[in-house]
Structure formats: structure tokens, C-alpha cells
MIPA-572713 format. One record per residue (C-alpha): x, y negated, z; residue number from 1; residue in one letter. Coordinates in steps of 0.001 Angstrom, whole numbers, plus 500000, padded with zeros to 6 digits. Layout:
// MIPA-572713
      X      Y      Z   k r
      X      Y      Z NUM a
...
// end
This chain:
// MIPA-572713
      X      Y      Z   k r
 726806 077533 271489   1 x
 723166 078465 271893   2 x
 721644 081708 270785   3 x
 719189 084353 271889   4 x
 719319 085546 275340   5 x
 720574 089074 275656   6 x
 720796 091381 278716   7 x
 723741 090535 280880   8 x
 726303 093227 280478   9 x
 729252 093352 282781  10 x
 732123 095626 281608  11 x
 733378 097683 284543  12 x
 736007 095836 286383  13 x
 738580 098474 285849  14 x
 737932 099152 282142  15 x
 741736 099310 281378  16 x
 743934 102255 280560  17 x
 747403 102961 279582  18 x
 747822 105037 276560  19 x
 750656 106125 274063  20 x
 750140 105824 270465  21 x
 748487 108920 269300  22 x
 748146 110214 265582  23 x
 744925 111810 264994  24 x
 745624 113921 262103  25 x
 745053 117109 263914  26 x
 743648 119279 261279  27 x
 744601 122780 261806  28 x
 745497 122221 265463  29 x
 743680 123357 268576  30 x
 740866 121227 270002  31 x
 742269 118232 271818  32 x
 745850 118598 270314  33 x
 747434 115460 269120  34 x
 750917 114229 268169  35 x
 752323 111639 270568  36 x
 754364 109235 268511  37 x
 755231 106706 271072  38 x
 756732 107492 274410  39 x
 756153 104043 276050  40 x
 752534 103436 277421  41 x
 751337 099931 277410  42 x
 748530 098384 279540  43 x
 745643 097427 277215  44 x
 742360 096020 278235  45 x
 739404 098176 277271  46 x
 736785 095639 278357  47 x
 735658 092886 276057  48 x
 737980 090523 277766  49 x
 741156 090006 275812  50 x
 744284 091840 276893  51 x
 747426 090041 278287  52 x
 749456 092574 276622  53 x
 748030 092499 273073  54 x
 748469 089457 270896  55 x
 744886 088046 270532  56 x
 743209 085189 268488  57 x
 743064 081999 270321  58 x
 739789 080604 271603  59 x
 739536 078274 268802  60 x
 740028 080873 266227  61 x
 737461 083059 267800  62 x
 735258 080074 267738  63 x
 735778 079895 263901  64 x
 734704 083560 263586  65 x
 731628 083167 265566  66 x
 730617 079932 263821  67 x
 731036 081536 260400  68 x
 728686 084412 261437  69 x
 726093 082445 263355  70 x
 722623 083340 262138  71 x
 724134 086124 259999  72 x
 724434 088984 262574  73 x
 721509 091383 262029  74 x
 720427 094643 263706  75 x
 719884 097178 261084  76 x
 718313 100617 261955  77 x
 720633 103604 261458  78 x
 718498 105155 258670  79 x
 718261 101965 256721  80 x
 722085 101429 256946  81 x
 722737 104933 255569  82 x
 719917 104793 252895  83 x
 721005 101459 251694  84 x
 724823 101684 251774  85 x
 725965 105218 251911  86 x
 724893 107511 248964  87 x
 723861 111105 249858  88 x
 726505 113447 248218  89 x
 725134 116144 245980  90 x
 726084 118794 248504  91 x
 724315 120210 251585  92 x
 724700 118059 254614  93 x
 726826 119996 257238  94 x
 725893 120566 260800  95 x
 728233 118495 263115  96 x
 729111 119489 266435  97 x
 731491 118023 269174  98 x
 734623 119774 270067  99 x
 734515 121360 273570 100 x
 737169 118993 274847 101 x
 734966 115975 274038 102 x
 731868 117521 275325 103 x
 733561 118281 278524 104 x
 734140 114687 278879 105 x
 730550 113493 278781 106 x
 729821 113395 282469 107 x
 732976 111530 283312 108 x
 732137 109007 280466 109 x
 728647 108369 281728 110 x
 730069 107898 285345 111 x
 732987 105801 283934 112 x
 735504 108166 285488 113 x
 737902 108738 282624 114 x
 740454 106804 280604 115 x
 740648 105659 276953 116 x
 743705 107819 276403 117 x
 741571 110857 277057 118 x
 738804 109615 274768 119 x
 741326 108996 271970 120 x
 742616 112584 271995 121 x
 739265 114372 272045 122 x
 737384 111787 269922 123 x
 739767 112073 267034 124 x
 739982 115804 267263 125 x
 736292 115840 266480 126 x
 736305 113092 263945 127 x
 739154 114680 261911 128 x
 737190 118007 261790 129 x
 734120 116233 260610 130 x
 736280 114504 257922 131 x
 737769 117885 256903 132 x
 734101 119101 255970 133 x
 734131 116342 253221 134 x
 737621 117157 251920 135 x
 736913 120260 249595 136 x
 738766 119450 246364 137 x
 738205 115722 246656 138 x
 740931 112994 246568 139 x
 741830 110967 248437 140 x
 741505 112870 251699 141 x
 741025 110792 254941 142 x
 742383 111038 258338 143 x
 741783 109185 261670 144 x
 744869 107776 263490 145 x
 745053 105883 266584 146 x
 747737 103131 266561 147 x
 746932 100815 269188 148 x
 750553 100451 270569 149 x
 751861 099297 267209 150 x
 751148 096372 264952 151 x
 751609 095762 261202 152 x
 755088 094165 260911 153 x
 753922 092099 257943 154 x
 751036 090614 259927 155 x
 751921 087349 261628 156 x
 749107 087762 264210 157 x
 750472 090970 265477 158 x
 747009 092170 266503 159 x
 746454 095901 267097 160 x
 743233 097567 266412 161 x
 742731 100857 268347 162 x
 742684 102950 265306 163 x
 740933 103685 261970 164 x
 740384 105903 259031 165 x
 743342 105975 256427 166 x
 743960 107819 253200 167 x
 746036 110951 254145 168 x
 749096 109730 252278 169 x
 749036 106204 253826 170 x
 748246 106962 257417 171 x
 750376 105580 260114 172 x
 753126 108020 261492 173 x
 756004 107847 263975 174 x
 758171 106233 261385 175 x
 755565 104192 259618 176 x
 753598 101686 261558 177 x
 749930 100921 260806 178 x
 749387 098518 257775 179 x
 746283 096362 257570 180 x
 746384 096869 253638 181 x
 745931 100585 254143 182 x
 743163 100641 256798 183 x
 739919 101962 255072 184 x
 737643 101868 258141 185 x
 738322 100295 261587 186 x
 737562 102113 264812 187 x
 737354 100412 268208 188 x
 737024 102472 271453 189 x
 735894 101302 274807 190 x
 735276 103825 277636 191 x
 731900 102788 278978 192 x
 728696 101553 277335 193 x
 728613 098476 279536 194 x
 731335 097195 277189 195 x
 729058 097029 274321 196 x
 728846 093382 273043 197 x
 725897 093933 270827 198 x
 722071 094047 271788 199 x
 719245 096266 270416 200 x
 716742 093510 271480 201 x
 717076 091139 268610 202 x
 716573 091876 264827 203 x
 718031 088727 263409 204 x
 720389 085922 264479 205 x
 721890 087834 267329 206 x
 724388 085591 269234 207 x
 726194 086730 272581 208 x
 725525 084817 275524 209 x
 728212 085845 278016 210 x
 731903 084804 277549 211 x
 732919 088404 277735 212 x
 730730 089368 274977 213 x
 731830 086153 272939 214 x
 735494 087160 273294 215 x
 734811 090859 272395 216 x
 732864 089881 269308 217 x
 735386 087360 268246 218 x
 738076 090151 268569 219 x
 736065 092537 266329 220 x
 735527 089871 263857 221 x
 739350 088987 263872 222 x
 739975 092655 262950 223 x
 737502 092603 260181 224 x
 739074 089297 258788 225 x
 742442 090850 258715 226 x
 741084 093548 256475 227 x
 739578 091016 254171 228 x
 742819 089100 254160 229 x
 745175 091899 253416 230 x
 742946 093823 250961 231 x
 740708 092827 247960 232 x
 737524 093714 249434 233 x
 733767 093193 248780 234 x
 732786 094743 252177 235 x
 733953 097294 254650 236 x
 732735 099270 257619 237 x
 733854 099921 261096 238 x
 732870 102082 264164 239 x
 732511 100914 267474 240 x
 732523 103456 270439 241 x
 731258 102420 273939 242 x
 731661 105511 276156 243 x
 729065 108017 275028 244 x
 727412 105239 272647 245 x
 728362 104356 269014 246 x
 727429 101683 266500 247 x
 728149 101446 262854 248 x
 728982 097873 261471 249 x
 728959 096780 257971 250 x
 730842 093495 257150 251 x
 730660 091286 254097 252 x
 730718 087720 253078 253 x
 726871 087357 253803 254 x
 727464 088336 257519 255 x
 727302 091561 259317 256 x
 724842 094497 260108 257 x
 725155 096514 263083 258 x
 723069 099651 263807 259 x
 721253 100474 267088 260 x
 723479 102099 269651 261 x
 723073 105754 269574 262 x
 724391 108399 271948 263 x
 726645 110578 269849 264 x
 726741 113257 272527 265 x
 722974 113764 272213 266 x
 722978 112957 268302 267 x
 726485 113952 266869 268 x
 724844 114415 263530 269 x
 724483 110633 263128 270 x
 728080 109743 263438 271 x
 729151 113033 261687 272 x
 727041 112295 258780 273 x
 728224 108764 258362 274 x
 731838 109767 258286 275 x
 730994 112684 255859 276 x
 729135 110377 253454 277 x
 731832 107712 253729 278 x
 734725 110092 252787 279 x
 732788 111137 249780 280 x
 732017 107680 248512 281 x
 734152 106212 245600 282 x
 736460 103125 246229 283 x
 733830 100667 245070 284 x
 731159 101898 247547 285 x
 733825 101710 250267 286 x
 734234 098108 249536 287 x
 737213 097925 247183 288 x
 737231 095345 244555 289 x
 736949 097039 241047 290 x
 738304 094063 239306 291 x
 741707 094468 241100 292 x
 744571 096782 240116 293 x
 747721 097350 242020 294 x
 750888 096619 240127 295 x
 753168 099667 239699 296 x
 756378 099570 241567 297 x
 759212 099105 239149 298 x
 756815 098724 236273 299 x
 756895 096011 233579 300 x
 754596 093756 235607 301 x
 756597 094269 238772 302 x
 759806 093447 236856 303 x
 758236 090243 235411 304 x
 757180 089096 238984 305 x
 760631 089504 240260 306 x
 762122 087561 237352 307 x
 759716 084747 237502 308 x
 760108 084564 241386 309 x
 763941 084129 241052 310 x
 764817 082540 237660 311 x
 763817 078881 236968 312 x
 761672 078038 233997 313 x
 763330 075626 231558 314 x
 761993 073302 228886 315 x
 764739 071867 226534 316 x
 767335 073249 228898 317 x
 765681 071277 231785 318 x
 764553 072961 234939 319 x
 760802 072425 235560 320 x
 758308 073429 238253 321 x
 761006 074860 240350 322 x
 759142 074066 243559 323 x
 756154 076052 242466 324 x
 758520 078986 241502 325 x
 759960 078947 244958 326 x
 756459 078926 246542 327 x
 755699 081923 244089 328 x
 758666 083680 245423 329 x
 757368 083304 248993 330 x
 754103 084943 247966 331 x
 755918 088061 246475 332 x
 759073 088347 248516 333 x
 757491 090476 251435 334 x
 756746 094144 251199 335 x
 753192 093542 250478 336 x
 751339 094863 247398 337 x
 751190 092934 244191 338 x
 748091 092938 241990 339 x
 746610 092302 238770 340 x
 743313 090242 238917 341 x
 740920 089994 236081 342 x
 738974 087017 235219 343 x
 736611 087167 232061 344 x
 739173 089543 230061 345 x
 742171 087642 231142 346 x
 744748 089188 233490 347 x
 746763 087305 236207 348 x
 749766 088678 238446 349 x
 749594 087657 242123 350 x
 751246 088386 245196 351 x
 749901 087485 248681 352 x
 747415 084595 248900 353 x
 749009 081223 249111 354 x
 745814 079506 250425 355 x
 743335 081396 252584 356 x
 740462 081104 254976 357 x
 740561 083596 257916 358 x
 736727 083556 258538 359 x
 734430 086260 257333 360 x
 731162 084908 256315 361 x
 730797 082259 253606 362 x
 732897 081650 250600 363 x
 736145 083466 251922 364 x
 738141 081407 249522 365 x
 741724 082579 248692 366 x
 744134 080891 246279 367 x
 747037 082351 244471 368 x
 749798 081029 242576 369 x
 749523 083303 239481 370 x
 751163 084327 236285 371 x
 749004 084301 233290 372 x
 749786 087516 231300 373 x
 748644 085667 228105 374 x
 751617 083464 228555 375 x
 754036 085267 230975 376 x
 756768 082848 230519 377 x
 754736 079762 230722 378 x
 753801 077641 233660 379 x
 752419 079039 236837 380 x
 748683 078769 237233 381 x
 746381 078455 240297 382 x
 743726 081254 240768 383 x
 740844 080703 243123 384 x
 739055 083755 244421 385 x
 735836 083060 246229 386 x
 732304 084078 246978 387 x
 730091 081263 245559 388 x
 726798 080443 246980 389 x
 724144 081974 244706 390 x
 720900 080079 244003 391 x
 719798 076623 245161 392 x
 720575 075157 241853 393 x
 724412 075290 242339 394 x
 726503 075530 239228 395 x
 729533 077560 238762 396 x
 732550 075352 239519 397 x
 734059 076370 236260 398 x
 731032 074917 234350 399 x
 731395 071703 236362 400 x
 735096 071451 235499 401 x
 734413 072271 231837 402 x
 732095 069408 231630 403 x
 734333 066940 233494 404 x
 737369 068140 231417 405 x
 735430 067314 228122 406 x
 736140 063917 226757 407 x
 733426 061530 225623 408 x
 732981 057911 224804 409 x
 732718 056904 228453 410 x
 735436 055211 230374 411 x
 738140 057891 231032 412 x
 739321 056376 234296 413 x
 739829 058954 236706 414 x
 739648 061996 234440 415 x
 743273 062922 234856 416 x
 742916 063314 238611 417 x
 740465 066383 238170 418 x
 741908 070034 237637 419 x
 742077 071458 234150 420 x
 740113 074705 233635 421 x
 741800 077815 232155 422 x
 738944 080251 232810 423 x
 736302 081423 235161 424 x
 733464 083736 235620 425 x
 731444 086018 238054 426 x
 733049 089396 238697 427 x
 731559 092601 237775 428 x
 730636 095113 240431 429 x
 727704 096662 241923 430 x
 724946 094392 243085 431 x
 724497 094024 246846 432 x
 720858 093961 248264 433 x
 719869 090775 249777 434 x
 723118 089173 248381 435 x
 723529 085427 249171 436 x
 727099 085132 247615 437 x
 728510 086105 244295 438 x
 732147 087148 243853 439 x
 733728 084463 241586 440 x
 737116 083358 240170 441 x
 738415 080273 238683 442 x
 741918 079644 237256 443 x
 743077 076063 236671 444 x
 746349 074652 235313 445 x
 747451 072536 238115 446 x
 749159 073829 241341 447 x
 749041 070962 243910 448 x
 750821 069823 246988 449 x
 749002 069124 250270 450 x
 747938 065566 250728 451 x
 749961 065458 253893 452 x
 753021 065578 251658 453 x
 752488 061827 250810 454 x
 755832 059954 251187 455 x
 754674 056816 252972 456 x
 751531 054936 253743 457 x
 751459 053009 250361 458 x
 751436 056356 248444 459 x
 748906 057841 250842 460 x
 746289 055084 249949 461 x
 747465 055248 246329 462 x
 746525 058986 246317 463 x
 743212 058365 247972 464 x
 742514 055637 245270 465 x
 743072 058482 242591 466 x
 740585 060619 244435 467 x
 738051 057723 244372 468 x
 738601 057347 240718 469 x
 738033 060948 239975 470 x
 734937 060885 242059 471 x
 733632 057783 240011 472 x
 734423 059637 236792 473 x
 732531 062701 237920 474 x
 729654 060400 238982 475 x
 729478 058910 235495 476 x
 729493 062435 234203 477 x
 726360 063201 236356 478 x
 727863 064805 239473 479 x
 728090 063957 243163 480 x
 731194 065778 244687 481 x
 729745 066206 248355 482 x
 732829 067583 249876 483 x
 735490 064988 250349 484 x
 738119 066338 252786 485 x
 741888 066811 253469 486 x
 741811 070054 251801 487 x
 740202 069048 248606 488 x
 742576 066022 247749 489 x
 745817 067259 246693 490 x
 749087 065861 245062 491 x
 749810 066865 241621 492 x
 753443 066504 240455 493 x
 753257 066180 236637 494 x
 756511 066932 235046 495 x
 757331 066296 231317 496 x
 760735 066491 229501 497 x
 761333 063498 227222 498 x
 764397 063532 225130 499 x
 766056 065892 227409 500 x
 765163 063957 230632 501 x
 762684 065060 233245 502 x
 759939 062709 233925 503 x
 757772 063028 236898 504 x
 754488 061353 237956 505 x
 752816 062018 241356 506 x
 749143 061568 241479 507 x
 746000 062620 243387 508 x
 744096 065707 242343 509 x
 740349 065860 243532 510 x
 739486 069608 243710 511 x
 736668 072039 244781 512 x
 733717 070823 242682 513 x
 731797 074025 243619 514 x
 729347 072147 245852 515 x
 728908 069301 243462 516 x
 725325 068144 242929 517 x
 723824 067028 239632 518 x
 722586 063545 239957 519 x
 719406 064636 238066 520 x
 718611 066925 240990 521 x
 716859 064313 243194 522 x
 716232 066532 246233 523 x
 718683 068261 248663 524 x
 719663 071608 247700 525 x
 719543 073171 251098 526 x
 718445 072350 254538 527 x
 721934 072186 256014 528 x
 724318 069483 255199 529 x
 727113 070221 252874 530 x
 730661 069327 253335 531 x
 733426 069357 255940 532 x
 732362 068188 259293 533 x
 735166 065780 260103 534 x
 734691 063761 257080 535 x
 731018 063607 256567 536 x
 729323 060250 256826 537 x
 727498 059493 260147 538 x
 724233 059107 258382 539 x
 724632 062655 256808 540 x
 725715 064250 260167 541 x
 722522 062874 261675 542 x
 720306 063580 258682 543 x
 721431 066835 257276 544 x
 718665 067162 254687 545 x
 719225 063727 253333 546 x
 720555 063548 249642 547 x
 724110 062298 249567 548 x
 724522 058732 248057 549 x
 727609 057072 246784 550 x
 728140 055153 250042 551 x
 728258 058325 252035 552 x
 731058 059720 249787 553 x
 732895 056433 250119 554 x
 732606 056745 253962 555 x
 733988 060117 253595 556 x
 737076 058580 251850 557 x
 737347 056216 254866 558 x
 737334 059083 257306 559 x
 740088 060885 255272 560 x
 742229 057657 255208 561 x
 741779 057369 259046 562 x
 742426 060990 259614 563 x
 745815 060849 257751 564 x
 746848 057543 259128 565 x
 746315 058369 262715 566 x
 748339 061657 262311 567 x
 751113 060315 260004 568 x
 751655 056543 260421 569 x
 753057 054754 263497 570 x
 750665 053240 265830 571 x
 750144 052334 269579 572 x
 747763 054998 270669 573 x
 749298 057675 273021 574 x
 747048 060583 273171 575 x
 746171 061268 269633 576 x
 744897 064724 270268 577 x
 742046 063263 272357 578 x
 741220 060675 269739 579 x
 741170 063252 266909 580 x
 738810 065544 268975 581 x
 736513 062768 270243 582 x
 736284 061088 266759 583 x
 736407 063820 264281 584 x
 735433 067203 266085 585 x
 732699 065925 268596 586 x
 729200 066981 268085 587 x
 726205 065704 269976 588 x
 723115 067844 270922 589 x
 719969 067056 268827 590 x
 717384 064836 270431 591 x
 714534 065547 267869 592 x
 713970 069325 268453 593 x
 716097 070303 265533 594 x
 718740 072962 265625 595 x
 721386 070915 263923 596 x
 724068 069219 265990 597 x
 724477 065388 265408 598 x
 727411 063106 265004 599 x
 729661 062595 268103 600 x
 729360 059453 270114 601 x
 732824 057889 269264 602 x
 732495 058237 265527 603 x
 728969 056982 265480 604 x
 729520 053969 267605 605 x
 732755 053000 265642 606 x
 730983 053163 262405 607 x
 727954 051175 263772 608 x
 730171 048484 265342 609 x
 733027 048352 262783 610 x
 735603 048788 265497 611 x
 738044 051742 265522 612 x
 739331 052457 269106 613 x
 740762 055202 270953 614 x
 738760 057460 273371 615 x
 740186 055202 276056 616 x
 739098 051935 274406 617 x
 742477 050884 273078 618 x
 742397 049246 269577 619 x
 744465 050858 266918 620 x
 747311 048862 265810 621 x
 749529 050401 263036 622 x
 753153 049261 262683 623 x
 756597 050191 261202 624 x
 758393 053267 262150 625 x
 761011 051610 264217 626 x
 758493 049069 265685 627 x
 754794 050109 265851 628 x
 753801 046517 266612 629 x
 755065 045155 263322 630 x
 751846 044495 261221 631 x
 750929 047277 258721 632 x
 748841 046796 255754 633 x
 746722 049821 256810 634 x
 745394 047797 259604 635 x
 743521 045561 257018 636 x
 742379 048430 254937 637 x
 740698 050266 257756 638 x
 739352 047144 259431 639 x
 737631 045814 256222 640 x
 736163 049243 255427 641 x
 734891 049841 258940 642 x
 733217 046342 258926 643 x
 731669 047069 255536 644 x
 730174 050424 256690 645 x
 728957 048769 260035 646 x
 726772 046417 257877 647 x
 725184 049320 256268 648 x
 724291 050931 259563 649 x
 723004 047699 261026 650 x
 720678 047535 257995 651 x
 719545 050976 258605 652 x
 718913 050442 262283 653 x
 716589 047584 261390 654 x
 714650 049870 258925 655 x
 714509 052612 261530 656 x
 712950 050354 264224 657 x
 710688 048605 261861 658 x
 712104 045206 262717 659 x
 711197 042271 260767 660 x
 714184 041754 258544 661 x
 713875 037939 258341 662 x
 713836 037788 262095 663 x
 716899 040050 262561 664 x
 719241 038815 259985 665 x
 718791 041533 257374 666 x
 720946 041953 254172 667 x
 719216 038952 252696 668 x
 720993 036719 255392 669 x
 724370 038455 255253 670 x
 727213 036124 254353 671 x
 728635 036290 250761 672 x
 731569 038171 252167 673 x
 729357 040710 253819 674 x
 727378 041178 250697 675 x
 730384 041803 248804 676 x
 731683 044266 251354 677 x
 728377 046208 250900 678 x
 728852 046185 247116 679 x
 732356 047569 247678 680 x
 730997 050757 249402 681 x
 728196 051263 246863 682 x
 730468 051698 243815 683 x
 733380 053783 243252 684 x
 735116 051319 240857 685 x
 734862 048263 243344 686 x
 736006 050683 246294 687 x
 739080 051726 244231 688 x
 739751 048043 243302 689 x
 739515 047096 246934 690 x
 742125 049731 247792 691 x
 744279 048649 244878 692 x
 744297 045146 246078 693 x
 745810 046173 249369 694 x
 748164 048760 247727 695 x
 749637 045967 245607 696 x
 749948 043529 248551 697 x
 752489 043251 251395 698 x
 752777 045079 254692 699 x
 753921 048409 253444 700 x
 757074 049727 255109 701 x
 759039 052075 252829 702 x
 759795 054714 255481 703 x
 756588 054505 257710 704 x
 755626 058198 257664 705 x
 756054 060075 261009 706 x
 756059 063799 261867 707 x
 752485 065051 262573 708 x
 751466 063523 265819 709 x
 749141 066446 266573 710 x
 750105 069989 266067 711 x
 749106 071057 262492 712 x
 747819 074251 263927 713 x
 745184 072181 265831 714 x
 744252 069909 263044 715 x
 742384 072030 260583 716 x
 739050 070679 259462 717 x
 735930 072572 260355 718 x
 733617 074257 257986 719 x
 732961 073337 254382 720 x
 729347 074172 253296 721 x
 727808 074642 256830 722 x
 727547 072545 259944 723 x
 728979 072831 263335 724 x
 726240 074025 265809 725 x
 728463 074367 268838 726 x
 729077 071811 271555 727 x
 732102 069455 271785 728 x
 735307 071151 271979 729 x
 737972 070089 274423 730 x
 740793 068133 273058 731 x
 743350 070899 273827 732 x
 741638 073126 271354 733 x
 741942 070753 268470 734 x
 740066 071731 265398 735 x
 740089 074632 263126 736 x
 739534 075525 259520 737 x
 736490 077590 258918 738 x
 735707 077805 255288 739 x
 738595 075722 253877 740 x
 741619 077878 252752 741 x
 744872 077627 254783 742 x
 748185 077987 252847 743 x
 750764 080205 254230 744 x
 753282 077617 253634 745 x
 753130 073843 254220 746 x
 754760 072734 251054 747 x
 752432 073418 248223 748 x
 748762 074262 247921 749 x
 746312 074996 245030 750 x
 743184 073231 244355 751 x
 741044 075046 246864 752 x
 743499 074551 249933 753 x
 746101 072411 251374 754 x
 746945 073109 254888 755 x
 749865 074824 256658 756 x
 749726 078177 258357 757 x
 749159 078218 262004 758 x
 752190 078814 264185 759 x
// end
């Protein structure tokens, strides 16, 4: 990735230390006293390089974090940070001094001749004394605890932050490991200033240059991401200690602000006053969502959630929606907290997120299988919690769905393949200066299955035809969807009880209309292309400001069809991971002076020539499960569509080079079959009819679906709503979801996510 140049920092080569877990609640103890709660020391890297002993996010996950924050990392002067985000309490500001034990370490720290464990002990003695100055009669009271040797047992990543600020009654102890859901403020400690991965030289758009800094920044982002995942947060703060230097960081969905590095030995008042103010802020100013209430253990709501998780719902004595019930059970069966979420006066009970995105900046979408308290014994609903983009003419997704759900005299073809709105609205809360995202919730009736749950190739293409029909209906109602992806086409199992018998219908569901563009808006909404990288048309990838047309969206449906077929249907290509990386993930450097990456070579040449081949040049041939060389109908579907799009790119190339159309065989000279092919990709109804023609034809083996041919953990699409700007990723990295939610379980997903959790 490119970025501003920063001074090269090399962390001291021996920036490692062994340390026991230390609880830092030392109020009332002598200076430097601490409780040692773990007798086994572990080697843990102090430098920005990732420790071999501590579970760390993979390089691809760190890439997710950095891409989501690119252009959104801003240096903020200390005074501005304090004045803007930390209200001054109506009390005199105390004078903050370092403890003798910490001050005695100053020379050793500056010479890099001490260990982290010594820093922890003396730092926390000082910090807890400062926090005590804010206590008075205030509740809750806060304490600093180091817990770097222990991880949250309910966190699958098993990452271990050095320590943090906790409410006194929720702090980690010898018998209670740290919990991400309880962390108020994160603290990371490195023993030397050379380990600092930020720079004071750039006001906006900071991006680390060295691999060491990239890894360290990615690690810090991963910790912040876990806070957002395990808590309902609007923002949160962290403290970074680098030897004698410190920085304060504020994280939210718009990006991160970091202060200039200051020497807390020379200026202890800065760090002390930050903690003092922080400890006296209310929960909203500290970043907790005011529209969320924790469910009281053993209370009525808690009992209701237990019952709904274990007892099947029945209609006319017939069990319905049992698969959804089991998925709801999985979101509430752990020891994590349960919450009541409010949406426009309505209340919904939720457990842990069922779908989620792990990245920080952007929409931060999480999805929940929820109980509607207005109908506590009724069907489960799907609740989407997101930070929608503010401005640029974007409508709230609920308004779009309300319009799409409203019947009119137009052809209703495709309407049933669109989610049904229950309620929606922006969330109350204190405004955030320079805000670019608004906290928003949407509730719909349908809880869907991932598109990857299709039964066979015929159903796969049938479900895609439903998505095309929904897209066509939305177009007739005046909207262009603009985010066709594997995450936004789900499978909905409609269940009805008729005369005591359960009737099921499986059909596609086109979700996530939040980026839909009104057709009346002739210009692009934003300079950056909108959508999910892997599924965007070549023309849009290469021209990010170009308004999306119908044929661009139909090309996205083609890419989704290919994406699924290559992973789940039998074929003759061996190295699927290489093809998926080269075709779907690759990005070419811009050659026009812009900052936007272009479409990768394999995808571009494939669409221009109409020939889909592997990276090694092998032509794809799909077959039956027991014999990949038996002809499969998907071959004709992909071949005909690829040829149709190649005609469009040939036409565009002629216009680009100003060639004389009558000399180059322009569209006017195309054969009737070629003209029909172009018509098919310019109209949703014709495109759908073409798919139906093949669906109803021969060549569809009943049991042709394979296990995923690439690890699902490597096949998550790159971001919705912003482009990839990095260079090509190696095949071994696969791809990763950036702003598309990931379900915790592969079986079911809601309308804003559809992919399995990483392993």
C-alpha cells in the first residue's frame, strides 16, 4: 500500500520481556506494589512485530483493518482532543505527579535498559493513584489492570491486550480472566519510544511505511475492533505507552484520531488529566450506546430468551422456523451479555451478533436474530445495526424498502424477493463533530440462509435469477441496487402451514439496499466506486466515478455466478485458490495518475475476450460430481454471458480509441445473435429469461455440489462501499471481508451478511 513517507523507526532488537500477569488495583498499597496473579511468565514481544507466543490476527486480517482506516488516520493535537471529546468536570484539576518508583525508571527507559514488567508495576501504581483522585463519591469507580498473560475465554481470537481500565467490580482478578465486554479503555505498553508506530509529521491520511509499523498498527486496530465487537459502542479511547512517551487514541466508525507523542515524565499532567476527566465522564461520553440496555439476569426478558432458544414455535401444532430457533440459541447459549435494542420506540431482545464485520471504519454492520417484544411468541426477526453513510443523497435503507414493499400497478415480478420492513430509524445520541456516519438500525421479517447453502447448480442459478428479478423490480420502482455480492443475495425458506401440513418454498432474497441509487439522480454520489470489489464490473473498477448502468449490475450477477460455480461445482481446474485470487482479488496500479486501483489483468482480459480461463491458461470445464468431464449446463450459462459482455467491451474499446465504427465492425455490424446478447445484458427481464431458459433445460446433475474448494476463511469478499487501494495479494492470503458482515455460524444469515466465521 502506498502512503505518506514517515521516518523509519526500528524497534530495539531486544524489545521483548517476560512478565507475569499483574493486577494493577494497588490503591492503598505502597508505591510499586502489585498483586501477582499468575506465576508463569511467558515471552511476549514488546516491539511492533507480532509475538510468536500470543495469538495474533493474520496478515490478511491486518490488511482488512488497515484498508478500512486508510485515509482516516488523523493527527489531533492533545489540546483539541481534550477540548472536543473530554468535558471538563466542575472540580478543580488536581496536580498529577509520578510515583517515585516510576520516576526512578526514567533514565533506564530512555536508554532502553529496563523491562516491560517493571514498567507495568510502576506505571499502574501511578495510573491508579491518578484514577483515585477522580473517585470521590462517584460511581462507577475505575481501576487499571494488566492482563497480558490471559485472554478472554469467550473470544475465539484469543488475543491479549496488555491491560486496560475497568470498572472496579468488573476488573480481571486471579479467578476471573479479562473480558473484552468489560474493557473500558485499552492500554498497550512498549518499553522504548522507537516502538512508536505513529508519526507526528502528518496531519491527515497517515499510513505506516515499514512492515513493523504496519503490523503494530494492525494489532492495535484488532484490539479496538474486539471492543466494538463485544460491546455496543459509538467510540472508545486507548492509551499507547512507548517508553517515556505516550499517545491518546480515539476510535470510531469514521476513523481514528491520535495525539502528538508527549513525554509523560516531563508532562505528567497531560496523561493524568486525561484519565481524571475520563473517569468522570458518563457512559455516553465514554462511548457506550445509550439505546442499548443489558438484560437483567433471571429477569422476565432473560427467561423469555431462554424459552425461545429451547422451545420450538408451532403453528397449528406444526413446528416452524426451527432452524432459525437453533441459530438464535447459539447466539445466547454462551456466557456473553444479552441486550435490549431500541428502534423507533420498539424493543428487541438480542444475544451476540449473528453476522458481523470485524473492521473498524465504515458501516460496521452487525446483524442479530432478534425477538420482537411487541410479539414475543411470534417469528424471529432480523435486526441490522449499522453506521450508515451520511449525506451524498443516500436514502435510509428503510425508506427504500418501504417504497419497494409498497404495491402499485406495476408488474410485481420480483417483489417477493425483497426483504419486508418492520421498522427502522436513526438512533438518538450525542452528535459527533465532523461525523461522516450515522448510527442506524433496521428490522426486517426475513432471516435468510447464505447463498452458499444452495443444494445444487440448478438451484444456485435459480436463486440468482430471483435476485435478478428483485433487481429488475427495484429498477422499475426507481432504484439501482449497486452492491450485488455473495453477502447480499440470501436464501429465504418461506414456511406456511396449510391444513395442518408444512409447506416450504426456497427462494432468493436480495438484501442491503442501503447503497441503492435513485435513478433520478443522474450523477455519481461519490468519487469512489460503490460495491464489493470482487463482483464489480470491469468498467466500474476502471472508472470509479462512472454512474452504474443496468449492464454493469448484470455483469456483477455474472461474477457472482462464476464465484459460486468455481468454489462449489465440479470442474477441471486444480489450483482454485490461485484463480480466485487472480480473477477476483487482483488490483492493477493506476496508469492515469489517479489514486484508485484498477481492475486486475485476468478479470479484465477475460471479460474483453469472453473466455474464462485459469491463471495457467486452462479453460474451465464444469462436469458432474463423479466425472468432471461430463458436460454441465453451467458451461453454457457462463460462456454465453461472457461472450455477451465481451461484445460490450469491444464496443467500448472502439469508442475509446475513436475508431471509425463502420471500419471496425461496430454494433451495427454485429450478427443478430450478438445483438440479442447485448439486449440480454441491458435488461433485467431478458437476463432473467435467459437464465430460466437454461434452468429449465438439460445438463443439471442432481448432486453436483462439492465441498468448498477454497477455505471459506480465505474467500470473504473485500469491502462494500470503498475500493481496494492495495496491490495484488498473494494467492495464499485469499480474500477477506472488510465491510460485509460475517456470520458466526455458516448455516443461517440475516439480510446483511451471509458468510461463515473464520476458523
